[in-house]
C-alpha positions as CSV (number, residue, x, y, z in Angstrom):
1,X,151.8,41.2,147.2
2,X,149.2,38.8,148.5
3,X,145.6,39.9,149.1
4,X,143.5,38.2,151.7
5,X,140.3,36.5,150.3
6,X,138.1,38.8,152.4
7,X,139.6,42.0,150.8
8,X,139.5,40.5,147.3
9,X,135.8,39.5,147.8
10,X,134.8,42.9,149.1
11,X,136.6,44.7,146.3
12,X,134.9,42.6,143.7
13,X,131.5,43.2,145.2
14,X,132.2,47.0,145.4
15,X,133.3,47.0,141.7
16,X,130.2,45.2,140.7
17,X,128.0,47.5,142.7
18,X,129.7,50.6,141.2
19,X,129.2,49.2,137.7
20,X,125.6,48.5,138.3
21,X,125.0,52.1,139.6
22,X,126.8,53.6,136.7
23,X,124.9,51.5,134.1
24,X,121.6,52.2,135.7
25,X,122.1,55.9,135.7
26,X,123.2,56.0,132.0
27,X,120.2,53.8,131.1
28,X,117.7,56.0,132.9
29,X,119.1,59.1,131.2
30,X,119.0,57.4,127.7
31,X,115.5,56.2,128.4
32,X,114.3,59.6,129.4
33,X,115.8,61.1,126.2
34,X,114.1,58.5,124.0
35,X,110.8,59.1,125.8
36,X,111.0,62.8,125.0
37,X,111.8,62.0,121.4
38,X,109.2,59.3,120.9
39,X,106.4,60.6,123.1
40,X,105.0,63.3,120.8
41,X,105.2,60.9,117.8
42,X,103.2,58.3,119.7
43,X,100.5,60.8,120.7
44,X,100.3,61.9,117.1
45,X,100.1,58.3,115.9
46,X,97.3,57.5,118.3
47,X,95.5,60.8,117.5
48,X,95.6,60.0,113.8
49,X,94.3,56.5,114.3
50,X,91.4,57.8,116.5
51,X,90.5,60.7,114.1
52,X,90.9,63.5,116.6
53,X,93.6,65.2,118.7
54,X,93.8,63.9,122.3
55,X,95.2,67.2,123.5
56,X,93.0,69.9,121.9
57,X,90.1,67.8,120.6
58,X,90.3,69.0,117.0
59,X,88.8,66.6,114.4
60,X,91.3,65.3,111.9
61,X,90.8,64.1,108.4
62,X,92.0,61.0,106.7
63,X,93.8,63.1,104.0
64,X,96.9,63.4,106.2
65,X,96.4,67.0,107.2
66,X,97.4,67.7,110.7
67,X,96.2,70.5,113.0
68,X,98.7,69.9,115.9
69,X,102.4,70.2,115.7
70,X,104.8,69.2,118.5
71,X,108.2,70.7,119.0
72,X,110.8,69.8,121.6
73,X,113.0,72.7,122.9
74,X,116.6,71.5,122.6
75,X,117.8,73.8,125.4
76,X,115.6,72.3,128.0
77,X,114.9,68.7,127.0
78,X,112.1,68.3,129.6
79,X,109.7,70.8,128.0
80,X,107.4,69.9,125.2
81,X,105.5,72.7,123.5
82,X,102.3,72.5,121.6
83,X,101.5,74.9,118.7
84,X,98.3,74.8,116.8
85,X,98.0,75.9,113.2
């Protein structure tokens, strides 16, 4: 069976477009999950280097004691909870 060049060209462009859309969607989802995982760690790193918590304003010490703990609820990945001790 012979395909005309127009149909072949259009089908190749459609396949490339579908691959791009699928890859972008998967990449955005993975980036969002990595951001949720690394976001609290980055806030804590910056807070420790600054000497106080950016969220609650508690003064930290250089002994490694922390006043703020961050947990991510696994059921709803978009919610980050803050608990103070």
